[in-house]
Biopython code that builds the backbone (N, CA, C, O; Angstrom):
import numpy as np
from Bio.PDB.StructureBuilder import StructureBuilder

atoms = [
    (1, "UNK", "N", (19.147, 15.229, 18.299)),
    (1, "UNK", "CA", (19.834, 15.675, 16.964)),
    (1, "UNK", "C", (19.153, 16.165, 16.110)),
    (1, "UNK", "O", (18.037, 15.769, 15.774)),
    (2, "UNK", "N", (20.003, 17.469, 15.477)),
    (2, "UNK", "CA", (19.492, 18.067, 14.137)),
    (2, "UNK", "C", (20.167, 17.222, 12.809)),
    (2, "UNK", "O", (21.218, 16.624, 13.039)),
    (3, "UNK", "N", (19.659, 17.161, 11.579)),
    (3, "UNK", "CA", (20.526, 16.338, 10.641)),
    (3, "UNK", "C", (20.777, 17.568, 9.704)),
    (3, "UNK", "O", (19.972, 18.478, 9.507)),
    (4, "UNK", "N", (21.938, 17.452, 9.199)),
    (4, "UNK", "CA", (22.594, 18.393, 8.624)),
    (4, "UNK", "C", (21.668, 18.432, 7.314)),
    (4, "UNK", "O", (20.743, 17.649, 7.101)),
    (5, "UNK", "N", (22.058, 19.435, 6.508)),
    (5, "UNK", "CA", (21.419, 19.625, 5.071)),
    (5, "UNK", "C", (21.714, 18.814, 4.204)),
    (5, "UNK", "O", (20.782, 18.442, 3.492)),
    (6, "UNK", "N", (23.236, 18.183, 3.910)),
    (6, "UNK", "CA", (23.565, 16.904, 3.548)),
    (6, "UNK", "C", (22.948, 15.622, 3.692)),
    (6, "UNK", "O", (22.731, 14.926, 2.700)),
    (7, "UNK", "N", (22.610, 15.209, 4.994)),
    (7, "UNK", "CA", (21.756, 14.102, 5.434)),
    (7, "UNK", "C", (20.491, 14.521, 5.184)),
    (7, "UNK", "O", (19.760, 13.532, 5.234)),
    (8, "UNK", "N", (19.843, 15.557, 4.926)),
    (8, "UNK", "CA", (18.622, 15.772, 4.240)),
    (8, "UNK", "C", (18.128, 15.253, 2.991)),
    (8, "UNK", "O", (17.152, 14.554, 2.719)),
    (9, "UNK", "N", (19.350, 15.943, 2.072)),
    (9, "UNK", "CA", (19.542, 15.751, 0.417)),
    (9, "UNK", "C", (19.457, 14.365, 0.429)),
    (9, "UNK", "O", (18.386, 13.990, -0.050)),
    (10, "UNK", "N", (20.288, 13.329, 0.849)),
    (10, "UNK", "CA", (20.419, 12.516, 0.716)),
    (10, "UNK", "C", (19.510, 11.541, 0.980)),
    (10, "UNK", "O", (19.485, 10.598, 0.188)),
    (11, "UNK", "N", (18.780, 11.535, 1.872)),
    (11, "UNK", "CA", (17.384, 10.728, 2.309)),
    (11, "UNK", "C", (16.345, 11.487, 1.239)),
    (11, "UNK", "O", (15.285, 10.891, 1.053)),
    (12, "UNK", "N", (16.573, 12.919, 0.416)),
    (12, "UNK", "CA", (15.332, 12.878, -0.141)),
    (12, "UNK", "C", (15.818, 12.255, -2.075)),
    (12, "UNK", "O", (15.049, 12.338, -3.033)),
    (13, "UNK", "N", (16.728, 11.896, -2.101)),
    (13, "UNK", "CA", (17.232, 11.132, -2.437)),
    (13, "UNK", "C", (16.961, 9.469, -2.861)),
    (13, "UNK", "O", (16.577, 9.049, -3.953)),
    (14, "UNK", "N", (17.182, 8.939, -2.032)),
    (14, "UNK", "CA", (16.659, 7.969, -1.658)),
    (14, "UNK", "C", (15.946, 7.658, -2.006)),
    (14, "UNK", "O", (15.868, 6.859, -2.939)),
    (15, "UNK", "N", (14.378, 8.571, -0.906)),
    (15, "UNK", "CA", (13.347, 7.709, -1.028)),
    (15, "UNK", "C", (12.932, 8.492, -2.772)),
    (15, "UNK", "O", (12.038, 7.945, -3.419)),
    (16, "UNK", "N", (13.536, 9.536, -3.277)),
    (16, "UNK", "CA", (13.088, 9.380, -4.774)),
    (16, "UNK", "C", (13.528, 8.182, -5.519)),
    (16, "UNK", "O", (13.263, 8.028, -6.711)),
    (17, "UNK", "N", (14.060, 7.510, -4.962)),
    (17, "UNK", "CA", (14.996, 6.527, -6.119)),
    (17, "UNK", "C", (13.913, 5.155, -5.541)),
    (17, "UNK", "O", (13.697, 4.389, -6.480)),
    (18, "UNK", "N", (13.236, 4.725, -4.262)),
    (18, "UNK", "CA", (12.626, 4.489, -3.974)),
    (18, "UNK", "C", (11.242, 4.214, -4.631)),
    (18, "UNK", "O", (10.950, 3.070, -4.980)),
    (19, "UNK", "N", (10.480, 5.149, -4.781)),
    (19, "UNK", "CA", (9.536, 5.630, -4.830)),
    (19, "UNK", "C", (9.839, 5.569, -6.193)),
    (19, "UNK", "O", (9.369, 4.472, -6.496)),
    (20, "UNK", "N", (10.228, 5.952, -7.011)),
    (20, "UNK", "CA", (10.475, 5.523, -8.273)),
    (20, "UNK", "C", (10.252, 4.535, -8.900)),
    (20, "UNK", "O", (9.417, 4.554, -9.803)),
    (21, "UNK", "N", (10.990, 3.348, -8.555)),
    (21, "UNK", "CA", (10.910, 1.898, -8.798)),
    (21, "UNK", "C", (9.256, 1.445, -8.404)),
    (21, "UNK", "O", (8.586, 0.883, -9.270)),
    (22, "UNK", "N", (8.904, 1.618, -7.588)),
    (22, "UNK", "CA", (7.625, 1.429, -7.349)),
    (22, "UNK", "C", (6.356, 2.118, -8.126)),
    (22, "UNK", "O", (5.309, 1.491, -8.286)),
    (23, "UNK", "N", (6.569, 3.701, -8.678)),
    (23, "UNK", "CA", (5.907, 3.606, -9.726)),
    (23, "UNK", "C", (5.871, 3.198, -11.510)),
    (23, "UNK", "O", (5.218, 3.168, -12.554)),
    (24, "UNK", "N", (6.896, 2.989, -10.959)),
    (24, "UNK", "CA", (7.602, 2.623, -12.578)),
    (24, "UNK", "C", (7.151, 1.348, -12.848)),
    (24, "UNK", "O", (6.810, 1.043, -13.991)),
    (25, "UNK", "N", (7.097, 0.346, -11.671)),
    (25, "UNK", "CA", (6.426, -0.884, -11.797)),
    (25, "UNK", "C", (5.208, -1.033, -12.285)),
    (25, "UNK", "O", (4.800, -1.460, -13.365)),
    (26, "UNK", "N", (4.410, -0.409, -10.850)),
    (26, "UNK", "CA", (2.600, -0.087, -10.408)),
    (26, "UNK", "C", (2.176, 0.577, -12.152)),
    (26, "UNK", "O", (1.483, -0.151, -12.863)),
    (27, "UNK", "N", (2.492, 1.495, -12.521)),
    (27, "UNK", "CA", (1.810, 2.597, -13.548)),
    (27, "UNK", "C", (2.763, 1.796, -14.769)),
    (27, "UNK", "O", (1.881, 1.367, -15.513)),
    (28, "UNK", "N", (3.766, 1.472, -15.221)),
    (28, "UNK", "CA", (4.040, 1.224, -16.065)),
    (28, "UNK", "C", (3.967, 1.821, -17.064)),
    (28, "UNK", "O", (3.759, 1.302, -18.161)),
    (29, "UNK", "N", (4.196, 3.523, -16.761)),
    (29, "UNK", "CA", (4.388, 4.618, -18.068)),
    (29, "UNK", "C", (5.763, 4.769, -18.468)),
    (29, "UNK", "O", (6.708, 3.979, -18.475)),
    (30, "UNK", "N", (5.622, 6.193, -18.856)),
    (30, "UNK", "CA", (7.347, 6.518, -18.896)),
    (30, "UNK", "C", (7.618, 7.203, -17.861)),
    (30, "UNK", "O", (7.078, 7.824, -16.946)),
    (31, "UNK", "N", (9.301, 6.708, -18.552)),
    (31, "UNK", "CA", (10.299, 6.629, -17.390)),
    (31, "UNK", "C", (10.227, 8.827, -16.464)),
    (31, "UNK", "O", (10.410, 9.101, -15.278)),
    (32, "UNK", "N", (9.929, 9.767, -17.555)),
    (32, "UNK", "CA", (9.996, 10.970, -17.086)),
    (32, "UNK", "C", (8.428, 10.795, -16.017)),
    (32, "UNK", "O", (8.448, 11.212, -14.859)),
    (33, "UNK", "N", (7.352, 10.234, -16.526)),
    (33, "UNK", "CA", (6.192, 10.085, -15.640)),
    (33, "UNK", "C", (6.853, 9.886, -14.070)),
    (33, "UNK", "O", (7.021, 10.553, -13.049)),
    (34, "UNK", "N", (7.112, 8.505, -14.590)),
    (34, "UNK", "CA", (7.543, 8.212, -13.250)),
    (34, "UNK", "C", (7.875, 8.604, -11.822)),
    (34, "UNK", "O", (7.446, 8.544, -10.669)),
    (35, "UNK", "N", (9.346, 9.234, -12.896)),
    (35, "UNK", "CA", (9.941, 9.848, -11.843)),
    (35, "UNK", "C", (9.528, 11.518, -11.029)),
    (35, "UNK", "O", (10.028, 12.085, -10.057)),
    (36, "UNK", "N", (8.290, 11.935, -12.058)),
    (36, "UNK", "CA", (7.163, 12.971, -11.746)),
    (36, "UNK", "C", (6.507, 12.526, -10.260)),
    (36, "UNK", "O", (6.532, 13.045, -9.144)),
    (37, "UNK", "N", (6.116, 11.725, -10.621)),
    (37, "UNK", "CA", (5.488, 11.123, -9.386)),
    (37, "UNK", "C", (6.189, 10.831, -8.038)),
    (37, "UNK", "O", (5.745, 11.096, -6.922)),
    (38, "UNK", "N", (7.609, 10.115, -8.405)),
    (38, "UNK", "CA", (8.123, 9.726, -7.285)),
    (38, "UNK", "C", (8.531, 11.165, -6.587)),
    (38, "UNK", "O", (8.297, 11.395, -5.401)),
    (39, "UNK", "N", (9.223, 12.180, -7.546)),
    (39, "UNK", "CA", (9.804, 13.703, -6.836)),
    (39, "UNK", "C", (7.927, 14.282, -6.105)),
    (39, "UNK", "O", (7.986, 14.883, -5.032)),
    (40, "UNK", "N", (6.674, 14.096, -6.633)),
    (40, "UNK", "CA", (6.097, 14.359, -6.039)),
    (40, "UNK", "C", (5.685, 14.156, -4.826)),
    (40, "UNK", "O", (5.371, 15.031, -4.018)),
    (41, "UNK", "N", (5.669, 12.435, -4.587)),
    (41, "UNK", "CA", (5.230, 11.430, -3.743)),
    (41, "UNK", "C", (6.171, 11.894, -2.422)),
    (41, "UNK", "O", (5.582, 12.177, -1.379)),
    (42, "UNK", "N", (7.724, 11.973, -2.487)),
    (42, "UNK", "CA", (8.590, 11.945, -1.449)),
    (42, "UNK", "C", (7.790, 13.269, -0.450)),
    (42, "UNK", "O", (7.777, 13.228, 0.780)),
    (43, "UNK", "N", (7.186, 14.347, -1.234)),
    (43, "UNK", "CA", (6.859, 15.646, -0.681)),
    (43, "UNK", "C", (5.761, 15.781, 0.501)),
    (43, "UNK", "O", (5.611, 16.314, 1.600)),
    (44, "UNK", "N", (4.888, 14.706, -0.714)),
    (44, "UNK", "CA", (3.760, 14.643, 0.419)),
    (44, "UNK", "C", (2.747, 12.644, 0.356)),
    (44, "UNK", "O", (1.957, 12.079, -0.399)),
    (45, "UNK", "N", (3.264, 12.415, 1.278)),
    (45, "UNK", "CA", (3.002, 10.683, 0.890)),
    (45, "UNK", "C", (2.090, 9.932, 1.164)),
    (45, "UNK", "O", (2.092, 8.703, 1.237)),
    (46, "UNK", "N", (0.891, 11.013, 1.399)),
    (46, "UNK", "CA", (-0.550, 10.465, 1.147)),
    (46, "UNK", "C", (-1.033, 10.057, -0.605)),
    (46, "UNK", "O", (-1.042, 11.008, -1.386)),
    (47, "UNK", "N", (-1.362, 8.853, -1.073)),
    (47, "UNK", "CA", (-1.524, 9.117, -2.485)),
    (47, "UNK", "C", (-3.098, 8.384, -2.557)),
    (47, "UNK", "O", (-3.435, 7.545, -3.392)),
    (48, "UNK", "N", (-3.961, 8.941, -1.446)),
    (48, "UNK", "CA", (-5.250, 9.265, -2.430)),
    (48, "UNK", "C", (-5.885, 9.819, -1.303)),
    (48, "UNK", "O", (-5.444, 9.589, -0.177)),
    (49, "UNK", "N", (-6.822, 10.489, -1.479)),
    (49, "UNK", "CA", (-7.476, 11.486, -1.027)),
    (49, "UNK", "C", (-9.499, 10.843, -1.063)),
    (49, "UNK", "O", (-10.551, 11.461, -1.224)),
    (50, "UNK", "N", (-9.260, 9.745, -0.884)),
    (50, "UNK", "CA", (-10.931, 9.340, -1.255)),
    (50, "UNK", "C", (-11.298, 9.101, 0.013)),
    (50, "UNK", "O", (-10.489, 9.279, 0.924)),
    (51, "UNK", "N", (-12.577, 8.660, 0.253)),
    (51, "UNK", "CA", (-13.458, 8.451, 1.807)),
    (51, "UNK", "C", (-12.698, 7.387, 3.182)),
    (51, "UNK", "O", (-12.804, 7.379, 4.409)),
    (52, "UNK", "N", (-12.041, 6.694, 2.319)),
    (52, "UNK", "CA", (-11.306, 5.343, 3.109)),
    (52, "UNK", "C", (-10.092, 6.351, 3.494)),
    (52, "UNK", "O", (-10.132, 6.892, 4.599)),
    (53, "UNK", "N", (-9.279, 6.552, 2.828)),
    (53, "UNK", "CA", (-8.167, 7.089, 2.874)),
    (53, "UNK", "C", (-7.731, 8.898, 3.651)),
    (53, "UNK", "O", (-6.992, 9.234, 4.577)),
    (54, "UNK", "N", (-8.230, 9.329, 3.122)),
    (54, "UNK", "CA", (-8.546, 10.424, 3.401)),
    (54, "UNK", "C", (-8.783, 10.754, 5.164)),
    (54, "UNK", "O", (-8.485, 9.858, 5.953)),
    (55, "UNK", "N", (-9.250, 11.888, 5.608)),
    (55, "UNK", "CA", (-9.160, 12.325, 6.593)),
    (55, "UNK", "C", (-10.788, 12.023, 7.223)),
    (55, "UNK", "O", (-11.732, 12.274, 6.473)),
    (56, "UNK", "N", (-10.983, 11.633, 8.225)),
    (56, "UNK", "CA", (-12.213, 11.290, 8.882)),
    (56, "UNK", "C", (-13.361, 12.180, 8.903)),
    (56, "UNK", "O", (-14.427, 12.026, 8.307)),
    (57, "UNK", "N", (-12.951, 13.282, 9.787)),
    (57, "UNK", "CA", (-13.550, 14.328, 10.059)),
    (57, "UNK", "C", (-13.787, 15.108, 8.633)),
    (57, "UNK", "O", (-14.621, 16.009, 8.721)),
    (58, "UNK", "N", (-13.247, 14.936, 7.434)),
    (58, "UNK", "CA", (-13.578, 15.455, 6.734)),
    (58, "UNK", "C", (-14.983, 15.090, 6.411)),
    (58, "UNK", "O", (-15.833, 15.981, 6.398)),
    (59, "UNK", "N", (-15.289, 13.902, 6.160)),
    (59, "UNK", "CA", (-16.241, 13.171, 5.235)),
    (59, "UNK", "C", (-17.561, 12.739, 6.698)),
    (59, "UNK", "O", (-18.770, 12.746, 6.471)),
    (60, "UNK", "N", (-17.125, 12.494, 7.725)),
    (60, "UNK", "CA", (-18.201, 12.139, 8.687)),
    (60, "UNK", "C", (-18.644, 13.423, 9.751)),
    (60, "UNK", "O", (-19.569, 13.419, 10.563)),
    (61, "UNK", "N", (-17.744, 14.423, 9.486)),
    (61, "UNK", "CA", (-17.982, 15.600, 10.544)),
    (61, "UNK", "C", (-17.135, 15.481, 12.348)),
    (61, "UNK", "O", (-16.093, 14.875, 12.597)),
    (62, "UNK", "N", (-17.995, 16.259, 13.333)),
    (62, "UNK", "CA", (-16.827, 15.734, 14.548)),
    (62, "UNK", "C", (-16.906, 13.845, 14.687)),
    (62, "UNK", "O", (-17.525, 12.949, 14.114)),
    (63, "UNK", "N", (-16.090, 13.924, 15.574)),
    (63, "UNK", "CA", (-15.618, 12.846, 16.235)),
    (63, "UNK", "C", (-16.945, 12.825, 17.746)),
    (63, "UNK", "O", (-17.412, 13.719, 18.451)),
    (64, "UNK", "N", (-17.089, 11.740, 17.702)),
    (64, "UNK", "CA", (-17.541, 11.066, 19.502)),
    (64, "UNK", "C", (-17.330, 12.480, 20.752)),
    (64, "UNK", "O", (-18.076, 13.289, 21.303)),
    (65, "UNK", "N", (-15.875, 12.158, 20.751)),
    (65, "UNK", "CA", (-15.377, 12.861, 21.455)),
    (65, "UNK", "C", (-15.516, 14.148, 21.453)),
    (65, "UNK", "O", (-15.580, 14.748, 22.526)),
    (66, "UNK", "N", (-15.599, 14.910, 20.062)),
    (66, "UNK", "CA", (-15.932, 16.662, 20.113)),
    (66, "UNK", "C", (-16.960, 17.056, 20.097)),
    (66, "UNK", "O", (-17.283, 18.233, 20.255)),
    (67, "UNK", "N", (-18.092, 15.583, 19.787)),
    (67, "UNK", "CA", (-19.329, 16.097, 20.045)),
    (67, "UNK", "C", (-19.786, 16.217, 21.760)),
    (67, "UNK", "O", (-20.773, 16.837, 22.157)),
    (68, "UNK", "N", (-18.891, 15.527, 22.565)),
    (68, "UNK", "CA", (-19.296, 15.204, 24.125)),
    (68, "UNK", "C", (-18.585, 16.515, 24.385)),
    (68, "UNK", "O", (-19.387, 17.227, 24.988)),
    (69, "UNK", "N", (-18.006, 16.839, 24.293)),
    (69, "UNK", "CA", (-16.940, 18.943, 24.860)),
    (69, "UNK", "C", (-17.906, 19.687, 24.322)),
    (69, "UNK", "O", (-18.586, 20.160, 25.233)),
    (70, "UNK", "N", (-18.367, 20.082, 23.049)),
    (70, "UNK", "CA", (-19.042, 20.750, 22.353)),
    (70, "UNK", "C", (-20.336, 20.535, 23.578)),
    (70, "UNK", "O", (-20.412, 21.469, 24.377)),
    (71, "UNK", "N", (-21.220, 19.522, 23.748)),
    (71, "UNK", "CA", (-22.035, 19.295, 24.467)),
    (71, "UNK", "C", (-21.912, 19.737, 25.800)),
    (71, "UNK", "O", (-22.750, 20.482, 26.310)),
    (72, "UNK", "N", (-20.614, 19.195, 26.574)),
    (72, "UNK", "CA", (-20.949, 19.977, 27.981)),
    (72, "UNK", "C", (-20.519, 21.315, 27.847)),
    (72, "UNK", "O", (-21.046, 22.092, 28.643)),
    (73, "UNK", "N", (-19.613, 21.845, 26.969)),
    (73, "UNK", "CA", (-19.633, 23.419, 27.112)),
    (73, "UNK", "C", (-20.808, 23.909, 27.024)),
    (73, "UNK", "O", (-20.952, 24.820, 27.839)),
    (74, "UNK", "N", (-21.587, 23.741, 26.488)),
    (74, "UNK", "CA", (-23.147, 24.309, 26.045)),
    (74, "UNK", "C", (-24.360, 24.142, 27.142)),
    (74, "UNK", "O", (-25.480, 24.611, 27.346)),
    (75, "UNK", "N", (-23.595, 23.334, 27.636)),
    (75, "UNK", "CA", (-24.454, 22.634, 29.382)),
    (75, "UNK", "C", (-23.910, 23.655, 30.179)),
    (75, "UNK", "O", (-24.689, 24.454, 30.699)),
    (76, "UNK", "N", (-22.474, 23.778, 30.392)),
    (76, "UNK", "CA", (-21.464, 24.563, 31.379)),
    (76, "UNK", "C", (-21.970, 26.175, 31.668)),
    (76, "UNK", "O", (-22.107, 26.813, 32.712)),
    (77, "UNK", "N", (-22.216, 26.577, 29.966)),
    (77, "UNK", "CA", (-22.942, 27.814, 29.947)),
    (77, "UNK", "C", (-24.401, 28.104, 30.512)),
    (77, "UNK", "O", (-24.773, 28.752, 31.490)),
    (78, "UNK", "N", (-25.053, 27.429, 29.593)),
    (78, "UNK", "CA", (-26.223, 27.386, 30.349)),
    (78, "UNK", "C", (-26.376, 27.318, 31.772)),
    (78, "UNK", "O", (-27.010, 28.200, 32.353)),
    (79, "UNK", "N", (-25.894, 26.423, 32.351)),
    (79, "UNK", "CA", (-26.014, 26.528, 33.735)),
    (79, "UNK", "C", (-25.070, 26.948, 34.968)),
    (79, "UNK", "O", (-25.199, 26.918, 36.191)),
    (80, "UNK", "N", (-24.095, 27.339, 34.108)),
    (80, "UNK", "CA", (-22.902, 27.634, 34.770)),
    (80, "UNK", "C", (-22.400, 26.984, 36.016)),
    (80, "UNK", "O", (-22.206, 27.347, 37.176)),
    (81, "UNK", "N", (-22.260, 25.846, 35.304)),
    (81, "UNK", "CA", (-21.692, 24.672, 36.116)),
    (81, "UNK", "C", (-20.061, 24.820, 36.527)),
    (81, "UNK", "O", (-19.506, 23.935, 37.177)),
]
sb = StructureBuilder()
sb.init_structure("model")
sb.init_model(0)
sb.init_chain("A")
sb.init_seg("    ")
for serial, (resi, resn, name, xyz) in enumerate(atoms, 1):
    if name == "N":
        sb.init_residue(resn, " ", resi, " ")
    sb.init_atom(name, np.array(xyz, "f"), 0.0, 1.0, " ", f" {name:<3s}", serial, name[0])
structure = sb.get_structure()
C-alpha cells in the first residue's frame, strides 16, 4: 500500500519534532541549531561515521565471504572447473 504525500509530510514533521527534542537536550545549544540538526538527521539517520559506526568494509576491506568467492573465481578461471 502506497503512502500518500500527506502521510509522508506528516511523518517527516513528526520525526523532526522527535529529533529536535533529542538534539536540544543532548547539545543544549541554540534552538535554531537544534532544529537544523533535527532536519538533517531525519534525511540521514546515521549519526556518526567513525570506524565503530561506519561501514565495516570501508575500514577492514573485503569480508571473509567476499575473499572466498574471489579465491574460488580465481581458481575456477585457472583450472576451468
